LUMPA-352176 format. One line per 10 residues: their letters; for each residue z, x, y negated of N, C-alpha, C, O, CB. Coordinates in steps of 0.02 Angstrom, whole numbers. Each point is the difference from the previous one (the first is absolute). Glycine has a CB too. Layout:
N
a = Z/X/Y/Z/X/Y/Z/X/Y/Z/X/Y/Z/X/Y  ... $
//
This chain:
141
vmkhfrqffv = -1005/2963/897/37/3/46/15/-50/43/43/-39/-22/-17/106/-40  -47/-80/118/-7/-49/28/73/-1/69/7/42/45/-162/-37/-93  194/-60/35/56/9/48/-13/-50/69/-29/-54/0/117/85/-111  -64/-6/153/-24/-22/87/88/-30/20/51/33/5/-175/94/46  116/-191/-45/52/-52/25/-27/17/74/-56/16/21/78/-126/-129  39/99/138/6/-12/63/35/-79/20/60/-9/-11/-56/147/15  -35/-175/18/26/-64/26/42/-1/51/-27/19/52/-61/-57/-86  145/23/38/43/-5/71/17/-64/19/40/-36/-29/11/135/8  -82/-115/71/8/-67/43/51/2/47/0/39/48/-113/-59/-55  159/-21/-7/50/-27/50/-29/-44/61/-11/-61/-4/91/61/-97 $
erktifdwli = -90/31/146/-31/-43/46/42/-57/46/41/12/45/-116/91/-48  58/-156/-16/43/-69/28/-17/-10/75/-52/-12/31/45/-56/-148  96/82/140/-20/-16/74/6/-65/20/40/-37/-28/-8/137/56  -72/-119/25/4/-74/15/49/-6/82/29/46/28/-171/-73/-105  139/-21/93/46/-16/64/-46/46/61/30/35/41/22/-181/-83  -136/139/43/-22/29/54/23/96/-8/-2/37/49/-111/-156/-38  131/144/-78/17/71/30/68/3/22/18/58/8/-96/-3/-81  126/-103/87/65/5/15/-3/-21/80/43/22/38/7/-49/-167  -98/-10/150/-10/2/78/-40/31/39/-55/26/-6/85/-104/-13  24/67/78/-47/66/55/-41/-20/35/-38/45/19/116/17/1 $
fppegehldi = -92/-131/7/-47/-27/23/-36/-53/-43/42/-32/-32/14/64/128  -120/-51/-107/-30/-24/-45/4/-76/27/-24/-5/56/-45/115/-95  92/-169/12/12/-56/25/-66/-48/11/-52/9/-31/167/13/-23  -106/-71/101/-69/-28/23/8/-89/-22/49/-23/-29/-68/128/151  -14/-126/-111/-9/-78/-10/55/-39/-61/-4/15/-60/-34/-13/203  68/-32/-128/53/-27/-56/36/47/-40/12/-7/-60/5/-80/129  4/145/-25/46/49/-28/-44/38/-44/30/37/-40/50/-31/136  -151/-7/-99/-34/47/-27/-10/-59/-66/8/25/-56/-65/70/170  45/-148/-114/-3/-40/-73/76/-1/-22/-1/-16/-60/-108/-72/89  156/96/-15/73/7/-24/0/52/-40/16/-2/-59/36/-40/152 $
ankiaamegd = -73/104/-56/-4/71/-34/-47/-5/-71/11/18/-58/-2/46/188  -52/-88/-107/-59/-2/-69/29/-41/-54/0/24/-57/-110/-24/129  144/-76/-59/31/-16/-54/67/37/-19/16/-11/-58/-74/-90/82  95/137/6/49/62/-38/-32/32/-29/18/14/-57/51/2/121  -132/10/-37/-25/63/-33/-3/-12/-91/20/31/-50/-101/-1/178  39/-100/-113/-3/-26/-86/51/-3/-37/-4/23/-57/-67/-85/80  132/32/2/53/13/-40/24/66/-48/-5/60/15/21/-136/72  12/48/-148/13/55/-42/69/14/0/31/-52/13/-123/29/-78  131/75/55/58/9/-5/34/12/-75/-35/-1/-51/8/37/169  100/-23/-119/3/-3/-65/74/61/4/45/-5/42/-111/-146/-81 $
dsmvyrgink = 62/202/-13/48/46/-15/65/-18/10/41/34/31/-112/2/-99  83/-103/35/70/-9/-2/26/-46/55/53/-31/-6/-60/51/-114  -34/-23/178/23/-41/64/6/65/49/-14/58/-15/-55/-190/-5  96/104/92/4/41/63/-20/-57/25/-2/-54/-29/90/149/34  -111/-76/74/-19/-27/43/21/18/67/12/57/19/-85/-74/-95  77/-56/126/37/14/55/-48/-56/53/-5/-58/-20/144/98/-46  -168/-23/123/-21/-31/45/49/-12/50/26/49/27/-125/-10/-57  119/-106/49/54/-25/49/-24/-61/48/-46/-40/-13/135/76/-78  -47/-35/155/-19/-55/26/25/-50/0/31/-8/-53/-65/62/95  38/-105/1/-1/-83/2/87/18/8/29/-35/-42/-172/-38/116 $
aeydalmrdg = 176/101/-48/82/2/-1/34/29/-58/52/-19/-28/-59/31/144  -34/37/-130/28/15/-86/-7/-49/-39/42/-21/-39/-70/125/34  -30/-127/15/-22/-57/-62/52/-49/22/39/-3/-48/-183/14/26  164/-49/66/62/-50/12/67/22/-17/44/-37/-23/-105/-4/110  67/96/-76/75/41/-13/-10/-9/-84/52/-19/-27/-36/131/147  -65/-104/-160/-2/3/-80/-7/-61/-3/26/-10/-55/-73/111/15  29/-158/61/-2/-54/-30/73/-37/25/25/-45/-35/-167/47/26  166/13/55/70/-29/25/39/39/-49/18/-29/-51/-33/5/185  31/86/-123/42/34/-39/-4/15/-61/55/7/-26/-41/21/108  -71/-17/-125/-3/6/-58/-18/80/5/-25/19/-53/105/-128/10 $
fvtskgdgnt = -76/135/67/-24/84/20/-10/10/50/20/-38/44/28/81/-104  -89/21/78/-6/29/57/12/91/-3/-9/36/-49/-75/-151/77  97/128/13/25/58/23/-61/45/71/1/-16/60/143/-57/-103  -168/102/27/-32/44/66/68/17/62/56/20/-16/-161/54/-83  84/-86/162/46/4/49/9/92/22/43/29/33/-81/-175/10  -19/170/-74/-6/72/2/-39/24/54/-24/57/0/125/-49/-52  -109/-53/105/-42/33/53/-67/42/-10/-12/49/36/63/-140/14  -100/67/-105/-52/46/-4/20/56/-59/-36/48/-10/-52/-143/54  133/85/-71/6/43/-45/7/93/19/41/25/39/9/-150/-90  -103/161/10/13/68/16/51/33/-24/-6/62/4/-92/-62/7 $
rlglkasyla = 152/-24/-38/62/34/-5/44/-31/42/23/-55/-16/-41/90/-91  37/-3/166/38/-17/48/60/-36/-40/21/16/-56/-64/82/141  74/-166/-29/65/-33/-43/-10/-22/-68/42/-36/-27/25/107/87  -123/-52/-90/2/-47/-66/7/-81/-6/-51/-30/16/-18/122/-42  102/-117/14/5/-77/-20/-26/-26/-41/34/-40/-33/39/44/60  -139/4/-43/-17/-17/-98/-74/-25/39/-18/-4/59/85/125/-184  -94/-135/68/-80/-37/5/-27/69/-44/25/30/-48/-13/-201/41  -74/182/46/-52/39/-13/-37/-36/-67/-7/-61/4/-3/103/131  -10/-12/-191/-45/-32/-56/-65/55/-8/-1/61/2/115/-125/-74  -154/25/64/-69/39/-29/-33/-11/-65/-24/-55/-13/1/53/120 $
ddlqlggrfa = 21/58/-155/-35/-16/-55/-51/-29/-4/-14/-37/-48/54/104/24  -88/-57/84/-83/-24/-3/4/-74/44/16/-3/60/-85/144/-56  54/-192/-39/-21/-44/43/-34/5/62/10/-33/51/-5/-1/-139  -46/82/77/-44/-13/70/22/40/67/-22/-2/58/-80/-16/-138  162/62/44/45/30/64/51/-62/25/9/-11/60/-7/148/-113  31/-180/-2/24/-56/40/-39/-47/43/13/-21/56/54/31/-139  -131/-24/31/-42/-40/65/-10/12/59/-16/-38/46/-29/18/-109  59/96/63/-13/24/81/43/-13/40/-9/-17/59/-42/97/-84  108/-72/-5/65/-20/47/-3/-83/29/5/-23/57/77/116/-140  -93/-128/13/-17/-65/36/-44/-25/40/10/-49/37/29/41/-105 $
lrhymdgegg = -100/47/59/-49/-29/48/18/45/70/-31/-16/51/-74/-20/-151  145/79/104/10/24/63/52/-52/25/1/-7/61/-31/137/-85  65/-160/-5/59/-46/31/-43/-61/18/4/-23/57/108/63/-131  -153/-68/30/-52/-51/22/-50/17/69/-18/-46/37/20/19/-171  -17/85/143/-53/14/55/48/12/65/-30/-11/53/-71/74/-138  167/-45/91/41/-2/29/32/-71/22/51/-5/35/-55/114/-84  -36/-166/21/56/-65/6/43/-17/-7/27/-47/29/-55/44/7  52/42/-82/68/-5/-43/0/-53/-41/46/-40/7/-31/152/-11  -71/-127/-52/-9/-33/-50/4/75/-67/36/51/1/21/-195/67  -95/127/-105/-1/63/-46/1/-44/-75/-34/-49/-13/-46/152/102 $
ylltidkskl = 135/-66/-135/-5/-13/-72/15/58/-41/41/44/14/-12/-155/7  -68/107/-77/-5/47/-45/41/-20/-60/-19/-46/-36/-89/78/81  165/1/-57/31/0/-65/-8/22/-46/-6/62/2/54/-74/40  -51/-16/-99/-10/45/-69/73/-12/-34/22/-56/-12/-169/38/-11  185/83/7/68/2/-22/14/31/-60/1/62/2/22/-65/103  -11/-26/-163/16/37/-54/54/48/-7/57/-21/-11/-105/-65/-23  36/147/41/50/51/14/63/-8/-39/57/13/19/-147/61/7  68/-101/-97/60/0/-52/69/-44/32/60/3/-15/-159/1/-94  68/-39/152/53/-63/44/24/23/72/12/-38/47/-84/-64/-100  76/161/51/29/22/66/59/36/3/0/46/-40/-102/-43/69 $
pdqtqadpgn = 153/-9/2/67/8/-12/-3/82/-2/36/26/-42/17/-146/103  -90/159/-22/3/54/-2/-76/36/33/-19/-25/53/159/1/-55  -181/77/-27/-44/30/29/-3/64/-1/-2/33/-52/-40/-116/40  41/106/69/-7/69/19/-61/49/21/-33/-17/48/128/-31/-24  -113/114/-62/-71/10/17/-5/32/74/34/49/14/-64/-32/-146  -5/-41/171/1/40/53/-65/72/12/9/55/27/54/-184/17  -122/103/-74/-49/62/-6/-41/-28/-61/18/-47/-37/-28/94/173  -42/-14/-141/-60/-33/-50/-7/-60/15/-18/-3/59/-47/92/-71  73/-154/-18/-36/-46/29/39/-44/23/-16/-60/-3/-60/124/24  125/-46/2/62/-64/44/61/25/-8/18/59/-5/-85/-98/106 $
sytsripkea = 102/-19/-101/71/-2/-7/41/-50/34/-21/-46/36/-7/91/-134  72/-36/86/59/-54/55/37/-37/-38/6/23/-57/19/55/145  14/-153/-75/41/-15/-34/39/-21/66/-20/-4/58/-38/-18/-181  141/4/86/54/-27/46/-39/-69/24/-7/-9/61/127/64/-128  -141/-98/27/-25/-75/17/-59/-18/-59/-12/27/-54/145/-71/109  -155/0/-27/-63/-29/-49/37/-88/-6/6/-42/45/-146/136/13  159/-99/-124/15/-59/-11/-61/-53/-35/-45/13/-40/165/48/38  -99/-131/36/-65/-36/-11/-22/-1/-81/-56/-6/-24/86/-72/135  39/88/-149/-43/-16/-70/-33/61/-29/-22/-3/-57/103/-88/26  -87/146/66/-29/62/-19/-71/-15/21/-41/42/-18/145/38/31 $
ivdivdlgtl = -121/-118/14/-79/-28/42/-40/-46/-49/8/-59/-13/46/50/141  -100/54/-150/-39/-56/-37/-73/-32/21/-37/-36/-32/99/95/-54  -66/-33/149/-66/-20/44/28/7/79/47/39/10/-150/14/-106  75/-87/148/-9/-7/55/-75/-17/21/-30/-51/-18/151/28/12  -144/65/41/-61/-17/33/1/-12/78/29/42/35/-77/24/-129  24/-108/117/35/-26/77/-80/15/26/-42/-37/-23/163/-83/8  -142/172/61/-46/10/18/-42/-47/25/-60/-5/-17/113/88/17  -18/-125/49/-34/-38/23/-39/-70/-45/-33/-48/21/112/106/72  -64/-45/-143/-49/-51/-52/-61/51/-24/-42/-28/-36/153/-55/-22  -121/145/72/-47/35/-10/-50/-16/40/-56/17/-19/122/54/-20 $
v = -59/-106/102/-58/3/44/-69/-52/-15/-49/1/37/149/35/48 $
//
């Protein structure tokens, strides 16, 4: 008796799956470099702008002002389980001329983490000591 096995593939999304409009020029170059990056299940990711980066360096932590949060009035920072989604937000900031930084964050070092929906969570603040890597998108050009 021959057994049939089905192979299930988890399709790996890239930044291009998260973008509404395809990038061009240097933005395409940056997106290609982000698409080649691999994520880690023990980490979460966040794309921030220069103002948030400066606050992180100055204060030792950063918290979103909540202006773009989908939950009205939430004063917390959204986190993505997927590096590519975090990269999408960093690229958006970069494309808007705000500077773009992709944070890799050790979720075990966050003060709190609340599940928002599948693949997304939020935290009251991101402490500098929880960040294991920062990619300045300007260096990817």
